[in-house]
VOFIPA-553675 format. One line per field, with one value per atom (N, C-alpha, C, CB): atom name; x negated, y negated, z. Coordinates in steps of 0.05 Angstrom, whole numbers, plus 5000, padded with zeros to 4 digits. Glycine has a CB too. Example, Ala and Ser with C-alpha at 12.3 -4.5 7.8 and 13.67 -1.06 7.14 Angstrom:
BEGIN
site [N_CA_C_CB_N_CA_C_CB]
xx [4736_4754_4736_4774_4743_4727_4742_4718]
yy [5114_5090_5066_5089_5045_5021_4999_5012]
zz [5156_5156_5156_5181_5142_5143_5157_5114]
//
This chain:
BEGIN
site [N_CA_C_CB_N_CA_C_CB_N_CA_C_CB_N_CA_C_CB_N_CA_C_CB_N_CA_C_CB_N_CA_C_CB_N_CA_C_CB_N_CA_C_CB_N_CA_C_CB_N_CA_C_CB_N_CA_C_CB_N_CA_C_CB_N_CA_C_CB_N_CA_C_CB_N_CA_C_CB_N_CA_C_CB_N_CA_C_CB_N_CA_C_CB_N_CA_C_CB_N_CA_C_CB_N_CA_C_CB_N_CA_C_CB_N_CA_C_CB_N_CA_C_CB_N_CA_C_CB_N_CA_C_CB_N_CA_C_CB_N_CA_C_CB_N_CA_C_CB_N_CA_C_CB_N_CA_C_CB_N_CA_C_CB_N_CA_C_CB_N_CA_C_CB_N_CA_C_CB_N_CA_C_CB_N_CA_C_CB_N_CA_C_CB_N_CA_C_CB_N_CA_C_CB_N_CA_C_CB_N_CA_C_CB_N_CA_C_CB_N_CA_C_CB_N_CA_C_CB_N_CA_C_CB_N_CA_C_CB_N_CA_C_CB_N_CA_C_CB_N_CA_C_CB_N_CA_C_CB_N_CA_C_CB_N_CA_C_CB_N_CA_C_CB_N_CA_C_CB_N_CA_C_CB_N_CA_C_CB_N_CA_C_CB_N_CA_C_CB_N_CA_C_CB_N_CA_C_CB_N_CA_C_CB_N_CA_C_CB_N_CA_C_CB_N_CA_C_CB_N_CA_C_CB_N_CA_C_CB_N_CA_C_CB_N_CA_C_CB_N_CA_C_CB_N_CA_C_CB_N_CA_C_CB_N_CA_C_CB_N_CA_C_CB_N_CA_C_CB_N_CA_C_CB_N_CA_C_CB_N_CA_C_CB_N_CA_C_CB_N_CA_C_CB_N_CA_C_CB_N_CA_C_CB_N_CA_C_CB_N_CA_C_CB_N_CA_C_CB_N_CA_C_CB_N_CA_C_CB_N_CA_C_CB_N_CA_C_CB_N_CA_C_CB_N_CA_C_CB_N_CA_C_CB_N_CA_C_CB_N_CA_C_CB_N_CA_C_CB_N_CA_C_CB_N_CA_C_CB_N_CA_C_CB_N_CA_C_CB_N_CA_C_CB_N_CA_C_CB_N_CA_C_CB_N_CA_C_CB_N_CA_C_CB_N_CA_C_CB_N_CA_C_CB_N_CA_C_CB_N_CA_C_CB_N_CA_C_CB_N_CA_C_CB_N_CA_C_CB_N_CA_C_CB_N_CA_C_CB_N_CA_C_CB_N_CA_C_CB_N_CA_C_CB_N_CA_C_CB_N_CA_C_CB_N_CA_C_CB_N_CA_C_CB_N_CA_C_CB_N_CA_C_CB_N_CA_C_CB_N_CA_C_CB_N_CA_C_CB_N_CA_C_CB_N_CA_C_CB_N_CA_C_CB_N_CA_C_CB_N_CA_C_CB_N_CA_C_CB_N_CA_C_CB_N_CA_C_CB_N_CA_C_CB]
xx [5008_5016_5031_5033_5046_5059_5037_5077_5017_4998_4978_4982_4975_4960_4973_4956_5001_5018_5017_5045_5021_5019_4994_5024_4972_4946_4941_4924_4954_4957_4968_4974_4984_4998_4990_5032_4967_4955_4962_4921_4958_4963_4992_4953_5007_5038_5044_5058_5033_5037_5026_5024_5005_4993_5013_4964_5024_5045_5068_5053_5078_5103_5094_5114_5071_5066_5060_5042_5046_5044_5073_5032_5091_5115_5131_5132_5132_5151_5136_5155_5109_5100_5101_5073_5097_5097_5124_5086_5146_5173_5178_5195_5171_5174_5159_5163_5139_5120_5129_5091_5138_5153_5175_5161_5193_5216_5210_5232_5187_5183_5168_5166_5152_5135_5147_5110_5165_5179_5191_5202_5209_5223_5199_5241_5176_5155_5141_5132_5139_5128_5147_5118_5174_5191_5201_5214_5190_5200_5191_5191_5168_5159_5137_5182_5129_5108_5114_5100_5141_5146_5146_5173_5152_5148_5120_5165_5107_5077_5063_5063_5069_5056_5063_5060_5085_5094_5078_5128_5076_5065_5034_5071_5023_4993_4983_4986_5002_4999_4984_5028_4991_4983_4953_4995_4940_4910_4899_4899_4917_4909_4898_4932_4910_4903_4874_4923_4860_4837_4817_4835_4825_4811_4809_4789_4825_4827_4849_4830_4850_4871_4875_4873_4859_4860_4875_4828_4889_4902_4920_4881_4940_4958_4975_4975_4982_4996_4979_5005_4959_4940_4940_4907_4934_4932_4962_4921_4980_5009_5017_5030_5008_5012_4995_5005_4971_4953_4964_4929_4974_4989_5014_4997_5028_5054_5047_5073_5027_5019_5008_4997_4994_4981_5005_4961_5024_5049_5064_5068_5074_5091_5079_5096_5058_5042_5027_5021_5021_5002_5025_4985_5048_5071_5071_5102_5073_5071_5044_5073_5024_4999_4997_4976_5011_5009_5027_5019_5048_5067_5051_5093_5038_5022_4996_5015_4985_4959_4936_4958_4941_4922_4908_4933_4881_4868_4874_4872_4875_4884_4871_4884_4847_4828_4828_4799_4823_4818_4848_4809_4872_4896_4899_4918_4892_4893_4879_4883_4851_4839_4849_4812_4863_4872_4899_4877_4916_4938_4935_4953_4913_4901_4893_4876_4882_4873_4902_4849_4920_4945_4956_4965_4956_4974_4958_4979_4928_4917_4923_4892_4923_4929_4958_4925_4976_5004_5005_5022_4985_4986_4974_4974_4956_4947_4963_4927_4979_5001_5023_5016_5033_5048_5039_5051_5013_5002_5000_4973_4994_4988_5014_4972_5036_5063_5075_5084_5063_5070_5095_5076_5100_5120_5117_5121_5137_5137_5121_5168_5104_5085_5100_5066_5114_5130_5152_5141_5147_5165_5154_5191_5155_5147_5119_5156_5101_5075_5061_5066_5072_5060_5063_5070_5081_5088_5066_5116_5059_5037_5012_5033_5007_4982_4982_4980_5003_5007_4998_5040_5012_5008_4976_5028_4963_4938_4922_4928_4928_4911_4920_4916_4943_4954_4935_4991_4937_4922_4890_4930_4880_4854_4845_4850_4865_4859_4865_4873_4885_4890_4870_4915_4857_4831_4809_4816_4808_4788_4802_4780_4825_4836_4839_4863_4843_4848_4876_4830_4882_4912_4915_4919_4902_4908_4910_4936_4915_4913_4936_4909_4961_4984_4985_5008_4966_4960_4947_4939_4948_4939_4909_4950_4899_4870_4865_4862_4860_4853_4822_4858_4820_4790_4773_4787]
yy [5468_5489_5479_5511_5458_5444_5432_5419_5418_5403_5423_5383_5447_5467_5478_5489_5481_5486_5466_5490_5442_5421_5417_5398_5421_5416_5437_5419_5459_5478_5467_5499_5450_5439_5408_5441_5404_5376_5367_5377_5389_5382_5378_5403_5394_5382_5354_5403_5345_5323_5298_5325_5305_5287_5285_5298_5306_5307_5293_5334_5292_5281_5252_5292_5241_5211_5207_5199_5219_5213_5205_5239_5226_5223_5199_5252_5197_5173_5148_5175_5144_5119_5114_5117_5137_5134_5127_5159_5138_5129_5101_5144_5095_5066_5044_5064_5051_5032_5030_5040_5056_5053_5037_5075_5037_5023_4995_5033_4987_4959_4947_4955_4965_4953_4949_4970_4972_4973_4945_4994_4932_4908_4882_4906_4886_4863_4868_4861_4898_4899_4893_4926_4902_4889_4863_4904_4848_4821_4802_4812_4808_4793_4771_4781_4755_4735_4714_4719_4704_4686_4702_4672_4727_4738_4746_4760_4754_4758_4736_4763_4711_4686_4678_4665_4685_4677_4696_4681_4723_4742_4735_4770_4729_4726_4699_4725_4681_4655_4663_4639_4685_4693_4695_4719_4697_4699_4670_4711_4652_4626_4619_4607_4636_4634_4646_4650_4660_4668_4648_4694_4628_4613_4619_4611_4637_4650_4637_4682_4614_4604_4604_4581_4619_4618_4647_4613_4645_4668_4680_4688_4666_4677_4702_4655_4697_4719_4743_4712_4744_4768_4783_4758_4766_4776_4788_4752_4776_4785_4810_4761_4811_4836_4858_4832_4857_4874_4885_4862_4864_4871_4891_4847_4885_4898_4922_4883_4927_4954_4969_4951_4959_4972_4982_4953_4971_4979_4999_4956_4992_5008_5037_4992_5033_5056_5070_5047_5054_5067_5085_5039_5077_5093_5121_5075_5122_5148_5163_5141_5151_5164_5176_5144_5160_5172_5198_5149_5198_5220_5244_5215_5242_5263_5272_5252_5251_5255_5255_5281_5234_5228_5205_5226_5204_5182_5167_5165_5188_5181_5162_5201_5168_5147_5121_5154_5117_5092_5075_5100_5091_5081_5069_5104_5082_5076_5051_5096_5049_5025_5000_5029_5005_4981_4974_4987_4994_4984_4974_5001_4982_4967_4941_4981_4934_4905_4888_4905_4900_4888_4881_4907_4899_4891_4869_4917_4869_4854_4824_4862_4821_4795_4788_4795_4807_4801_4789_4828_4799_4795_4768_4817_4758_4733_4712_4733_4722_4703_4696_4718_4716_4713_4695_4738_4700_4685_4653_4698_4651_4622_4609_4621_4625_4612_4605_4631_4616_4612_4631_4582_4652_4671_4685_4689_4697_4708_4733_4715_4736_4759_4785_4759_4791_4813_4813_4814_4836_4841_4833_4827_4808_4800_4802_4772_4795_4792_4818_4766_4832_4853_4880_4855_4879_4902_4906_4897_4887_4894_4898_4873_4890_4891_4922_4871_4931_4956_4979_4957_4972_4988_4985_4975_4961_4961_4981_4935_4983_5002_5032_4995_5035_5065_5072_5064_5055_5061_5062_5043_5049_5046_5075_5025_5085_5111_5137_5113_5133_5152_5154_5148_5133_5134_5156_5102_5156_5172_5202_5161_5203_5229_5247_5226_5233_5246_5256_5267_5267_5275_5299_5277_5315_5344_5362_5345_5388_5408_5411_5431_5395_5396_5372_5397_5368_5344_5357_5322_5341_5348_5347_5328_5325_5322_5334_5293_5358_5369_5360_5402_5356_5348_5370_5344]
zz [5480_5460_5435_5473_5440_5416_5397_5426_5412_5395_5378_5415_5390_5378_5351_5397_5355_5331_5312_5337_5319_5300_5285_5312_5297_5286_5263_5309_5262_5241_5215_5249_5218_5193_5189_5197_5190_5185_5154_5190_5137_5109_5103_5090_5117_5115_5128_5131_5146_5158_5139_5185_5125_5104_5078_5095_5073_5051_5060_5043_5082_5091_5091_5119_5099_5097_5070_5116_5053_5024_5013_5007_5017_5002_5015_5001_5037_5051_5043_5089_5047_5040_5009_5050_4994_4964_4954_4950_4964_4955_4961_4967_4987_4996_4979_5024_4973_4956_4930_4955_4918_4893_4890_4885_4909_4912_4916_4933_4933_4937_4910_4965_4898_4878_4848_4877_4844_4818_4810_4820_4828_4825_4820_4852_4832_4827_4801_4851_4795_4767_4744_4763_4747_4724_4726_4717_4747_4751_4730_4778_4717_4696_4704_4683_4686_4695_4719_4672_4720_4740_4768_4734_4771_4795_4799_4799_4780_4784_4796_4760_4781_4793_4818_4778_4829_4857_4874_4862_4867_4883_4884_4872_4861_4858_4872_4827_4878_4892_4917_4898_4931_4956_4956_4963_4937_4937_4941_4909_4939_4942_4973_4934_4992_5020_5022_5040_5000_5004_4992_4994_4979_4962_4935_4971_4925_4896_4886_4892_4871_4863_4832_4874_4817_4789_4778_4778_4759_4746_4765_4737_4780_4795_4782_4804_4758_4746_4743_4720_4739_4736_4766_4726_4786_4811_4822_4829_4812_4819_4803_4814_4781_4765_4775_4735_4782_4795_4820_4799_4841_4863_4860_4875_4838_4833_4821_4816_4807_4796_4821_4771_4837_4859_4876_4875_4881_4897_4885_4903_4858_4840_4833_4815_4819_4808_4831_4786_4848_4873_4888_4897_4890_4903_4887_4901_4863_4846_4852_4813_4852_4856_4885_4851_4903_4931_4933_4955_4919_4919_4909_4900_4885_4871_4885_4844_4899_4912_4890_4928_4869_4849_4854_4826_4848_4856_4883_4837_4902_4930_4943_4946_4946_4963_4952_4963_4926_4913_4917_4879_4914_4914_4946_4903_4966_4992_4997_5008_4990_4993_4978_4987_4954_4941_4957_4908_4966_4982_5005_4986_5020_5045_5037_5057_5015_5009_5001_4982_4986_4981_5010_4965_5028_5053_5067_5074_5066_5080_5070_5081_5042_5031_5040_4999_5039_5048_5078_5047_5095_5121_5123_5137_5112_5110_5100_5096_5081_5067_5087_5041_5101_5124_5150_5132_5155_5177_5167_5187_5142_5132_5128_5105_5129_5125_5152_5107_5169_5197_5205_5202_5192_5198_5224_5178_5233_5263_5260_5275_5278_5277_5278_5301_5297_5300_5279_5327_5264_5242_5214_5246_5206_5179_5179_5172_5196_5193_5203_5206_5220_5231_5214_5257_5199_5181_5161_5167_5146_5127_5141_5104_5165_5178_5185_5204_5198_5208_5181_5220_5159_5133_5126_5108_5129_5122_5138_5123_5164_5181_5174_5214_5166_5158_5132_5147_5111_5090_5092_5072_5109_5117_5125_5139_5148_5157_5136_5182_5120_5105_5084_5095_5076_5058_5068_5058_5096_5107_5107_5138_5116_5119_5093_5132_5069_5046_5042_5045_5018_5011_5022_4981_5032_5042_5017_5059_5021_5005_4987_5020_4993_4977_4957_4995_4942_4925_4899_4940_4880_4852_4854_4829_4867_4875_4901_4876_4903_4929_4935_4930_4961_4971_4963_5003]
//
């Protein structure tokens, strides 16, 4: 009976996920975005793990924009599916970076991997009706 009740509020559940993830990514991405070229270069160096070692400042800036501005877009539900796909990619790159660095799987490495799966799934689910870009 509880599950039947909850299934009626799918859009509310998507709103809660959008708001929570959006605020967290805004908080994580804003310092990266305002960190400037030295921060972007360090962030973009993670692409080297994929064999892409040119223009690390550009890649880092794009990752920072994806996280920071992507957080705002998640909150509003604007350009939702493309934002989820981009965030999924950023989290996949972060996962590879942590694996390449030999970081512990539980915690450091598993966190971006889990978020990559969340964003991949949310890209299919859509933003729900409580968004600016309704399905």
